[in-house]
VORO-953241 format. One line per 3 residues: number of its first residue (from 1); their letters; for each residue x, y, z of N, C-alpha, C. Coordinates in Angstrom, 3 decimals, always signed. Layout:
! VORO-953241
NUM = a = X,Y,Z,X,Y,Z,X,Y,Z; ... .
END
This chain:
! VORO-953241
1 = mqs = -55.972,+5.287,+33.216,-55.127,+5.310,+34.399,-55.910,+4.647,+35.505; -55.109,+4.051,+36.332,-55.726,+3.300,+37.447,-55.003,+3.707,+38.715; -55.651,+3.947,+39.826,-55.026,+4.307,+41.074,-54.708,+3.049,+41.885 .
4 = ivg = -53.520,+3.106,+42.452,-53.044,+1.959,+43.271,-52.718,+2.592,+44.628; -53.174,+1.926,+45.708,-52.888,+2.377,+47.031,-51.624,+1.644,+47.513; -50.606,+2.402,+47.904,-49.349,+1.889,+48.374,-49.404,+1.459,+49.798 .
7 = pgg = -48.298,+0.886,+50.350,-48.257,+0.432,+51.754,-48.371,+1.592,+52.698; -47.947,+2.768,+52.423,-48.064,+3.907,+53.348,-49.441,+4.584,+53.257; -50.295,+4.138,+52.496,-51.620,+4.751,+52.411,-51.733,+5.696,+51.256 .
10 = gsr = -50.584,+6.097,+50.612,-50.650,+7.026,+49.442,-51.064,+6.323,+48.172; -51.607,+7.080,+47.265,-52.048,+6.458,+46.019,-51.108,+6.961,+44.882; -50.877,+6.078,+43.910,-50.116,+6.407,+42.749,-50.871,+6.063,+41.512 .
13 = qcr = -50.532,+6.803,+40.516,-51.224,+6.515,+39.207,-50.427,+5.448,+38.506; -51.071,+4.505,+37.882,-50.388,+3.440,+37.124,-51.035,+3.391,+35.749; -50.229,+3.294,+34.763,-50.752,+3.159,+33.403,-50.883,+1.736,+32.983 .
16 = rld = -52.006,+1.375,+32.435,-52.270,+0.015,+31.971,-51.651,-0.084,+30.555; -51.114,-1.231,+30.183,-50.641,-1.470,+28.825,-51.815,-1.831,+27.998; -51.965,-1.050,+26.976,-53.028,-1.260,+26.056,-52.469,-1.952,+24.826 .
19 = prr = -52.870,-3.186,+24.488,-52.228,-3.885,+23.312,-52.411,-3.108,+22.012; -53.398,-2.207,+21.938,-53.593,-1.500,+20.704,-52.563,-0.376,+20.567; -51.962,+0.082,+21.654,-51.038,+1.222,+21.620,-49.583,+0.717,+21.443 .
22 = gsr = -49.284,-0.502,+21.601,-47.902,-1.027,+21.506,-47.102,-0.896,+22.777; -46.014,-1.625,+22.875,-45.138,-1.525,+24.081,-44.102,-0.439,+23.836; -43.403,-0.065,+24.868,-42.401,+0.966,+24.798,-40.962,+0.422,+24.560 .
25 = gls = -40.778,-0.862,+24.352,-39.478,-1.458,+24.101,-39.139,-1.500,+22.666; -37.964,-2.172,+22.345,-37.553,-2.316,+20.965,-38.361,-3.449,+20.324; -38.666,-3.163,+19.065,-39.375,-4.240,+18.292,-38.325,-5.031,+17.599 .
28 = lvd = -38.653,-6.106,+17.012,-37.758,-6.940,+16.226,-37.248,-6.196,+14.964; -38.089,-5.394,+14.370,-37.671,-4.558,+13.243,-36.620,-3.536,+13.576; -36.816,-2.868,+14.815,-35.878,-1.937,+15.259,-34.483,-2.578,+15.465 .
31 = alv = -34.487,-3.787,+16.080,-33.262,-4.457,+16.364,-32.549,-4.878,+15.033; -33.324,-5.345,+14.043,-32.756,-5.737,+12.769,-32.130,-4.535,+12.053; -32.866,-3.420,+12.063,-32.292,-2.218,+11.407,-30.979,-1.788,+12.055 .
34 = alt = -30.945,-1.766,+13.386,-29.749,-1.430,+14.128,-28.598,-2.380,+13.806; -28.899,-3.636,+13.776,-27.937,-4.697,+13.436,-27.385,-4.496,+11.998; -28.227,-4.229,+11.079,-27.865,-4.038,+9.679,-26.961,-2.801,+9.578 .
37 = lgt = -27.329,-1.723,+10.182,-26.490,-0.485,+10.161,-25.109,-0.747,+10.784; -25.100,-1.388,+11.885,-23.813,-1.690,+12.575,-22.948,-2.572,+11.718; -23.550,-3.570,+11.105,-22.762,-4.482,+10.253,-22.252,-3.741,+9.015 .
40 = svi = -23.032,-2.861,+8.449,-22.520,-2.087,+7.295,-21.411,-1.165,+7.664; -21.435,-0.549,+8.814,-20.317,+0.312,+9.244,-19.025,-0.535,+9.460; -19.197,-1.669,+10.106,-18.046,-2.510,+10.362,-17.403,-3.030,+9.088 .
43 = mat = -18.246,-3.466,+8.101,-17.749,-4.000,+6.791,-17.063,-2.858,+6.051; -17.617,-1.642,+6.014,-16.981,-0.543,+5.326,-15.649,-0.225,+5.965; -15.525,-0.270,+7.255,-14.259,+0.029,+7.918,-13.250,-1.046,+7.564 .
46 = aql = -13.654,-2.282,+7.625,-12.758,-3.384,+7.254,-12.236,-3.293,+5.867; -13.124,-2.936,+4.926,-12.718,-2.772,+3.534,-11.757,-1.630,+3.390; -11.934,-0.547,+4.110,-11.030,+0.598,+4.046,-9.695,+0.227,+4.586 .
49 = mts = -9.659,-0.537,+5.682,-8.403,-0.942,+6.263,-7.637,-1.903,+5.335; -8.340,-2.744,+4.674,-7.684,-3.655,+3.658,-7.108,-2.861,+2.522; -7.836,-1.929,+1.998,-7.366,-1.149,+0.891,-6.140,-0.316,+1.331 .
52 = aav = -6.116,+0.225,+2.493,-5.038,+0.973,+2.995,-3.739,+0.114,+3.134; -3.940,-1.123,+3.600,-2.789,-2.047,+3.723,-2.258,-2.416,+2.339; -3.082,-2.630,+1.384,-2.596,-2.944,-0.004,-1.858,-1.797,-0.585 .
55 = aan = -2.399,-0.567,-0.395,-1.690,+0.646,-0.905,-0.322,+0.839,-0.225; -0.281,+0.609,+1.061,+0.958,+0.798,+1.789,+2.021,-0.237,+1.306; +1.585,-1.465,+1.037,+2.536,-2.470,+0.573,+2.997,-2.197,-0.873 .
58 = ssr = +2.075,-1.674,-1.701,+2.483,-1.315,-3.051,+3.476,-0.136,-3.020; +3.233,+0.834,-2.176,+4.078,+1.949,-2.057,+5.533,+1.500,-1.529; +5.538,+0.546,-0.580,+6.787,+0.050,-0.091,+7.580,-0.633,-1.198 .
61 = etn = +6.859,-1.442,-2.032,+7.552,-2.139,-3.131,+8.132,-1.175,-4.122; +7.335,-0.128,-4.462,+7.789,+0.843,-5.409,+8.990,+1.589,-4.888; +8.985,+1.902,-3.619,+10.130,+2.560,-2.991,+11.396,+1.731,-3.030 .
64 = lay = +11.174,+0.424,-2.712,+12.304,-0.507,-2.759,+12.887,-0.601,-4.182; +12.018,-0.642,-5.193,+12.405,-0.734,-6.575,+13.190,+0.495,-6.981; +12.747,+1.655,-6.559,+13.443,+2.945,-6.860,+14.797,+2.957,-6.210 .
67 = naa = +14.864,+2.487,-4.955,+16.142,+2.449,-4.238,+17.150,+1.418,-4.873; +16.571,+0.318,-5.432,+17.422,-0.625,-6.115,+18.035,+0.005,-7.382; +17.196,+0.750,-8.110,+17.687,+1.429,-9.327,+18.770,+2.475,-8.969 .
70 = rqa = +18.542,+3.175,-7.902,+19.552,+4.192,-7.444,+20.840,+3.467,-7.034; +20.714,+2.322,-6.371,+21.864,+1.604,-5.946,+22.712,+1.137,-7.181; +21.984,+0.642,-8.198,+22.678,+0.184,-9.449,+23.376,+1.383,-10.029 .
73 = len = +22.757,+2.555,-10.125,+23.464,+3.725,-10.686,+24.618,+4.125,-9.801; +24.490,+4.056,-8.506,+25.576,+4.368,-7.606,+26.780,+3.376,-7.862; +26.429,+2.111,-8.060,+27.492,+1.145,-8.261,+28.261,+1.427,-9.588 .
76 = arl = +27.461,+1.874,-10.643,+28.098,+2.281,-11.937,+28.940,+3.516,-11.690; +28.410,+4.440,-10.870,+29.187,+5.704,-10.605,+30.516,+5.378,-9.990; +30.605,+4.352,-9.181,+31.839,+3.987,-8.483,+32.867,+3.448,-9.420 .
79 = ykg = +32.546,+3.246,-10.721,+33.512,+2.873,-11.764,+34.195,+4.091,-12.271; +34.524,+5.085,-11.478,+35.158,+6.283,-11.935,+36.440,+6.002,-12.734; +36.512,+6.600,-13.855,+37.717,+6.420,-14.655,+37.706,+5.121,-15.492 .
82 = akl = +36.818,+4.174,-15.161,+36.789,+2.942,-15.868,+35.909,+3.142,-17.122; +36.233,+2.412,-18.131,+35.440,+2.473,-19.395,+34.118,+1.774,-19.193; +33.047,+2.544,-19.347,+31.711,+1.970,-19.247,+31.231,+1.703,-20.600 .
85 = ast = +31.128,+0.418,-21.015,+30.786,+0.082,-22.391,+29.345,+0.444,-22.688; +29.105,+0.921,-23.892,+27.740,+1.222,-24.366,+27.070,-0.063,-24.809; +26.407,-0.715,-23.877,+25.760,-1.992,-24.138,+24.706,-2.220,-23.096 .
88 = ayp = +24.024,-3.344,-23.191,+22.998,-3.723,-22.217,+23.643,-4.683,-21.179; +23.285,-4.510,-19.962,+23.698,-5.374,-18.885,+22.447,-6.035,-18.279; +22.221,-7.287,-18.657,+20.978,-7.935,-18.157,+20.913,-8.057,-16.628 .
91 = daa = +22.096,-8.094,-15.993,+22.119,-8.115,-14.525,+23.056,-6.977,-14.069; +22.409,-5.947,-13.547,+23.170,-4.760,-13.085,+24.056,-5.029,-11.857; +23.924,-6.261,-11.319,+24.703,-6.600,-10.154,+26.184,-6.846,-10.556 .
94 = vfg = +26.548,-6.783,-11.874,+27.894,-6.871,-12.280,+28.733,-5.685,-11.740; +28.071,-4.532,-11.478,+28.777,-3.365,-10.975,+28.865,-3.375,-9.464; +28.149,-4.268,-8.778,+28.183,-4.325,-7.342,+26.860,-4.841,-6.736 .
97 = pip = +26.840,-5.163,-5.452,+25.628,-5.730,-4.861,+24.479,-4.676,-4.806; +23.255,-5.271,-4.912,+22.017,-4.485,-4.889,+21.143,-5.151,-3.829; +21.308,-4.781,-2.511,+20.624,-5.474,-1.470,+19.102,-5.414,-1.508 .
100 = qka = +18.547,-4.408,-2.136,+17.100,-4.254,-2.265,+16.413,-5.368,-3.019; +17.162,-6.061,-3.908,+16.639,-7.125,-4.718,+16.088,-8.237,-3.785; +16.709,-8.461,-2.701,+16.300,-9.559,-1.816,+14.914,-9.288,-1.213 .
103 = qls = +14.519,-8.021,-1.136,+13.250,-7.685,-0.445,+12.108,-7.622,-1.437; +12.377,-7.791,-2.732,+11.295,-7.786,-3.741,+11.179,-9.179,-4.362; +9.954,-9.655,-4.590,+9.727,-10.955,-5.071,+10.080,-11.075,-6.590 .
106 = dcs = +10.859,-12.075,-6.942,+11.249,-12.292,-8.333,+11.730,-11.031,-9.039; +12.724,-10.395,-8.367,+13.237,-9.089,-8.823,+14.422,-9.261,-9.750; +14.448,-8.448,-10.817,+15.641,-8.380,-11.691,+15.918,-6.913,-11.933 .
109 = vsm = +17.235,-6.620,-11.990,+17.695,-5.234,-12.248,+18.570,-5.283,-13.448; +18.235,-4.532,-14.460,+19.044,-4.504,-15.703,+19.379,-3.077,-15.997; +20.529,-2.895,-16.757,+20.982,-1.575,-17.017,+21.402,-1.510,-18.515 .
112 = sva = +21.074,-0.461,-19.202,+21.542,-0.268,-20.524,+22.274,+1.059,-20.555; +23.442,+1.031,-21.218,+24.312,+2.259,-21.334,+24.413,+2.541,-22.827; +24.228,+3.863,-23.160,+24.371,+4.352,-24.529,+25.123,+5.606,-24.568 .
115 = dyd = +25.722,+5.924,-25.744,+26.387,+7.170,-25.900,+25.386,+8.296,-25.929; +25.756,+9.397,-25.281,+24.825,+10.565,-25.234,+25.534,+11.746,-25.920; +26.581,+12.235,-25.272,+27.388,+13.357,-25.810,+28.767,+13.052,-25.307 .
118 = ppv = +29.610,+12.386,-26.105,+30.930,+11.882,-25.612,+31.651,+12.999,-24.810; +32.205,+12.691,-23.733,+32.350,+11.353,-23.080,+31.196,+10.968,-22.183; +30.104,+11.778,-22.199,+28.919,+11.471,-21.370,+28.093,+10.354,-21.965 .
121 = kia = +27.616,+9.438,-21.127,+26.759,+8.347,-21.529,+25.472,+8.403,-20.762; +24.444,+7.830,-21.312,+23.114,+7.771,-20.624,+22.900,+6.342,-20.138; +22.611,+6.231,-18.845,+22.374,+4.931,-18.266,+20.925,+4.841,-17.843 .
124 = tvr = +20.288,+3.729,-18.252,+18.879,+3.476,-17.896,+18.827,+2.199,-17.154; +18.256,+2.291,-15.903,+18.161,+1.042,-15.028,+16.684,+0.710,-15.002; +16.406,-0.574,-15.244,+15.049,-1.072,-15.232,+14.947,-2.123,-14.122 .
127 = vtw = +14.020,-1.891,-13.249,+13.766,-2.833,-12.158,+12.389,-3.494,-12.341; +12.329,-4.815,-12.437,+11.083,-5.529,-12.582,+10.907,-6.518,-11.419; +9.701,-6.658,-10.940,+9.414,-7.540,-9.822,+7.969,-8.015,-9.880 .
130 = tsa = +7.636,-9.059,-9.159,+6.280,-9.567,-9.047,+5.707,-8.969,-7.810; +4.583,-8.264,-7.912,+3.964,-7.654,-6.749,+3.395,-8.706,-5.825; +3.530,-8.457,-4.516,+2.992,-9.392,-3.572,+1.574,-9.000,-3.131 .
133 = srm = +1.027,-7.933,-3.673,-0.309,-7.519,-3.291,-1.331,-8.424,-3.952; -2.577,-8.277,-3.563,-3.626,-9.152,-4.102,-3.866,-9.032,-5.608; -3.451,-7.840,-6.157,-3.565,-7.637,-7.567,-2.520,-8.432,-8.311 .
136 = ggk = -1.341,-8.640,-7.671,-0.256,-9.417,-8.232,+0.231,-8.813,-9.538; +0.826,-9.607,-10.390,+1.339,-9.155,-11.642,+2.707,-8.567,-11.556; +3.379,-8.411,-12.736,+4.698,-7.858,-12.858,+4.600,-6.336,-12.809 .
139 = ker = +5.524,-5.705,-12.084,+5.604,-4.280,-12.074,+7.032,-3.905,-12.499; +7.139,-2.692,-12.944,+8.410,-2.206,-13.483,+8.629,-0.736,-13.185; +9.824,-0.361,-12.833,+10.192,+1.083,-12.643,+11.496,+1.260,-13.394 .
142 = tlt = +11.627,+2.472,-13.995,+12.845,+2.831,-14.730,+13.429,+4.091,-14.235; +14.704,+4.161,-14.170,+15.452,+5.339,-13.738,+16.591,+5.588,-14.761; +16.684,+6.835,-15.164,+17.680,+7.211,-16.193,+18.578,+8.306,-15.619 .
145 = alv = +19.898,+8.243,-15.893,+20.816,+9.271,-15.433,+21.929,+9.318,-16.467; +22.592,+10.479,-16.484,+23.782,+10.715,-17.301,+25.020,+10.304,-16.530; +25.978,+9.599,-17.186,+27.154,+9.088,-16.556,+28.354,+9.652,-17.315 .
148 = tpc = +29.293,+10.221,-16.497,+30.545,+10.809,-17.082,+31.704,+9.846,-16.718; +32.829,+10.056,-17.271,+34.008,+9.262,-16.798,+34.316,+9.506,-15.376; +33.745,+10.540,-14.787,+33.985,+10.752,-13.333,+32.824,+10.302,-12.457 .
151 = gvt = +31.860,+9.604,-13.083,+30.720,+9.118,-12.342,+29.402,+9.686,-12.896; +28.374,+9.546,-12.119,+27.033,+10.075,-12.541,+27.065,+11.623,-12.438; +26.504,+12.231,-13.420,+26.393,+13.707,-13.354,+25.233,+14.106,-12.418 .
154 = p = +25.388,+15.260,-11.831,+24.315,+15.729,-10.853,+23.070,+16.039,-11.544 .
END
């Protein structure tokens, strides 16, 4: 410690920097560690946000496909009293419009109808589409319901 006399005549203690003891500021290593930790946190958060967005998009597509299948069954139900042939319908839009198809990429909706317990029939709707997520690929959802001459059974 060294005494310094100030302008008012009072003395103050002043500490000399000793190169052997180091300085009191941040070293380069401290700054690099902090930068690395900060970058790691930011990257993990970005990856989490990306995964959440992909999951939300996949969920939206699946919901649209399910609603398209329900719409196709609803269109078949509207054929009350009409003879529903036990056959495969490659395009379920023959029963009526399916607006959800326009919101799915490369979407097709097919329906197959088979005898179950006359006069009840079983209708299976299959919706296939190409996923817009980064995983891509074809996806498919199937919905099955019983159909009576009065429409779909509850």
